[in-house]
C-alpha positions as CSV (number, residue, x, y, z in Angstrom):
1,M,0.0,0.0,0.0
2,L,1.3,3.4,-0.9
3,F,-0.2,5.2,2.1
4,T,1.4,6.9,5.1
5,E,0.5,5.5,8.5
6,E,-1.8,8.5,9.1
7,I,-3.8,7.8,6.0
8,K,-4.0,4.1,6.7
9,K,-5.3,4.9,10.2
10,S,-8.0,7.1,8.7
11,L,-9.2,4.3,6.5
12,Q,-9.8,2.2,9.7
13,L,-8.8,-1.0,7.9
14,N,-8.7,-2.8,11.3
15,T,-12.5,-2.7,11.5
16,T,-15.1,-4.6,9.6
17,E,-16.9,-1.4,8.6
18,G,-13.6,0.2,7.4
19,V,-12.7,-2.9,5.3
20,H,-16.3,-2.9,3.8
21,L,-16.1,0.8,2.9
22,F,-12.6,0.5,1.5
23,N,-13.7,-2.5,-0.7
24,L,-16.7,-0.5,-1.8
25,L,-14.5,2.4,-2.7
26,Q,-12.1,0.1,-4.7
27,S,-14.7,-1.7,-6.6
28,G,-17.3,1.0,-7.0
29,Y,-16.0,2.5,-10.3
30,S,-15.6,-0.7,-12.3
31,E,-18.7,-2.3,-10.7
32,T,-21.0,0.6,-11.7
33,R,-19.4,0.9,-15.1
34,Y,-19.5,-2.7,-16.2
35,K,-22.3,-4.3,-14.1
36,N,-25.9,-3.1,-14.2
37,E,-26.8,-5.1,-11.0
38,F,-24.3,-3.2,-8.8
39,K,-26.5,-1.4,-6.2
40,P,-24.7,-0.6,-2.9
41,D,-27.0,0.1,0.0
42,E,-27.7,3.8,0.7
43,E,-26.2,3.7,4.2
44,S,-22.9,2.4,3.0
45,V,-22.8,5.1,0.3
46,K,-23.4,7.8,2.9
47,L,-20.7,6.4,5.2
48,L,-18.3,6.1,2.3
49,K,-19.0,9.7,1.2
50,D,-18.1,10.9,4.8
51,K,-15.0,8.6,4.8
52,V,-13.8,10.0,1.5
53,E,-14.2,13.6,2.7
54,M,-12.2,12.8,5.8
55,L,-9.6,11.0,3.7
56,I,-9.2,14.0,1.4
57,D,-8.7,16.2,4.4
58,K,-6.1,13.8,5.8
59,I,-4.2,13.6,2.5
60,E,-4.1,17.3,2.3
61,Q,-2.7,17.6,5.8
62,V,0.0,15.0,5.0
63,Y,0.8,16.7,1.7
64,L,1.1,20.1,3.4
65,Q,3.3,18.7,6.1
66,F,5.5,17.0,3.5
67,I,5.9,20.3,1.6
68,K,6.6,22.2,4.8
69,E,9.4,19.7,5.7
70,K,10.9,19.9,2.2
71,T,11.0,23.7,2.1
72,A,12.3,24.2,5.6
73,P,15.8,25.5,5.8
């Protein structure tokens, strides 16, 4: 996995729900594009949306910290 520990923690892959949402995120694009019968439950989609928003925030924090460390004298 190409994630920092902070990003891995935010995915909560040590929980059943975290694994379920991560799998939904990974498979969602190809499943919706190539399989008409793919219909995730509404609650999972809402939870995944919240998870993706938190993930974007965490990635931005990690990126900004990386840039800060690289530009420090």
